[in-house]
N, C-alpha and C positions, 0 to 999 in steps of 0.2 A: 456142760459148764461153758457159759461166754468167757470170749478172749478177756475181754474188761475185767471180768469177776478174777480170773487165773492170774493180771495184771495186780489188780489189788490186793489179792492174798500176797503174792509175789515180794510187793513194797515190803507188806506188814512184817516180813521175816530179815528186808534190808535195814528194817529201821532199828529193828535188834541187833542186827549185828556190828551196826556203826556202833552201838550206844555197849557190845556185851565186851568187845574187843575178844572175839571169836571164842569164849565162854560162857558161864552159864548168866540168864538173866530172867528176873521176876517180874511178873505182874501181876497187878490186883485189880479186881473190879468188883461192882453190886450188880444187885436186880432188886426190884420191889420198892424203889424209893418212892415212886409218885403213885402206888397204890391204896385204895382207900379201905385195904383188907389184908389183914397177913404180914409174913415176917417182911424183915430185909435179909438177904442173904448176899453175903460177899466171899469170893473165890479169890485163891493166889496160886498159881502158875510156873513152876520154873521148868525153861528148855534150855537144852545143852543146844549155844550156836554153831558151834562147830559139825553137829548131828543133820544141819538143815538140808545138807543134799543127799543125805542118807533113802533108802526107798520106803522106810518106814512114814518120813512125813511125806510123802507124795499127796496122798488124800488131802494134808493141812494146806500143803501149798498149792494145791489146783482151790481148794473149797473155804479155807478160813476165812473170816470175815466177821464185823462189827456183827453181834447178836441182833442187833433191831433190824438188821438188811436180811437177816435168813429168815424162812417160812421156820414153824415148830419142827417141820421134819428134819430139816437141815440140819438147825441144832442137835435133833437127837442123833443124828448120823456120825456130826463130829465128834460127839460125848466122848465114844469110848477110844475114837483115835489122838482125843486129848491125854485121857487117862495113861492110855501105852507108852507115849513118847515124853508124858510129863517127868523130869528127872524128880519133882516132888512138886507135890501139891495141897490144897486146903481147902475146906469149907465149913463157913462158920455161919450164924443165923440169928438175930433178936427178934423176937415177936415184938406184937403191937402193944401190948403190955409196958415194954420195955421202952419204946419209939413214945408212947406217950408220956412215960415217967421223966425221962432221960431228953426227949426231943430229938426230931427225927434228925437233922446235919451232927449232931454229936454221937447220934447211935452210928450213924452210916461210916464217920470217921472212924470210932473207935474198931468199929469190924474189918474197917480195910488195914487197921495196923494189927488186927490179930491174925489174920488170912496171912501177913506176914509173917509175924511171928511164930507162929506155929509151923513154918516152913522149916526150921531149925537145921541148918542153919538157913539164915535169910542171905542169898547173893549179895555180892558190892552192889550191884546193880539190879534196884530194884524199880520198877516202873509205876506209878500209880494214875487211875483213869481221874483226871481233872481238878485233883484234889492233894495240896500239900496237906500232911499229918502235922500238927503244930504239937510244939513237945517230944516230939517221938525221936527218939535215941535212933531210931534207923535211919542210915542215910537211903535216901528215896528221892524219887526227880516224877514230880507232879506233869502230866502228860495229857494236854486239852483234847480233846477227843480220842484221847486215846487209843479206845476201844475199834477205831479204825484208823490207826494208825500201827502200834504196835501187834506180833502175834503173839506175846505172852498176854497180855491185856484181851484183846480179841479171845484167847481161850479162855480166859478168867472170864469172861463177860457169859460164854456160852455155858460154863461150870456152872456158873451163879444160877443164870434163867432158868436152866432145864433144871436143875436141882429146887429152886423156886414153884414153879410150875406143877412140877410134881407133888410138893405138896401142897399146894391148894387144891389140884386136883382127888389128891387122895383126901382132901377135906370135904368135897363136894357131897358126899351121902350122910354125913351130919346136918348139912346146911342147905339140899338142894331148892329151897327156896331161890336162893341166890345167884345160882347158874356158874359157881367157881371154877367147873370143868371148862367153862367156854373162856372167859374173860379174866382169872385166876385172879379176881380181886382190883382190876385196874379200874378206872374210873369212865365203864364206858354207860351208853345211855339205857342198856338192858341193866346194870349194875346199878344203875340210881334210881331207877324206874323199880327196884326189886326192893331197895333202901325205903323207898317212898311208900311202898304198900306193906312192907313185913317191921320195918322199925331198925334197928342193929343188932347183930348179934357179936356174941365175946370175941370174933374175930378181929371185929371192924376198929380203926383206930378213932378215938373219943377226939383227940386231939387236931385231927384235920377238920378244915371245914369242908359241908359236904356239898357247896354252892345249892342254889334252887334246885329245889328236886321236882320231878314230873309230876305234876296232880294225877288222879285216877283216871282210867279213862273213861269215856262216854259209852254207855251202850249205844249199840246202832241203832 
């Protein structure tokens, strides 16, 4: 573990301590917003800031970060520590058909709110990555780039990402031609080439522009 990563993780917990008055803080984040296929998954995590110095939190204080900056192995390794140390947590999802019917952004906001509501009760201090939740009765604070600033949001981002990746990999055997076990639905070159070759399957989001797809490869 690099010194810079350790300092980064410690700053995440300091951010929450300042906002939680030493008590419970919730953070919410999502994964899969920009994918061409599969669900959006949102998670919310409550940590008790008064326990941040305890031994059980040491692996998190040393290693937690924005899920996008962690390897798949690092995220999987953090997952059980987050589960163990969360006072409460929730994970919710919406499939590609819901995204197509209701719109990506509306679905995203609804899931973030639902993840916080399912904490029951949601703490007074609730942090949401990036977005305010219009019309929500929950007291919450949007935090720009929150998954790189707040421990609770970073933990939620890990839970959401790991959960979603597991879902997509579990679906690979049904649609092996798309390579979901590798790109988990993101708009990679290989995924877009598979769409050009095989068309869309029932997991793809019809409301998304696939952009120009690669043409068939020429024989050598």
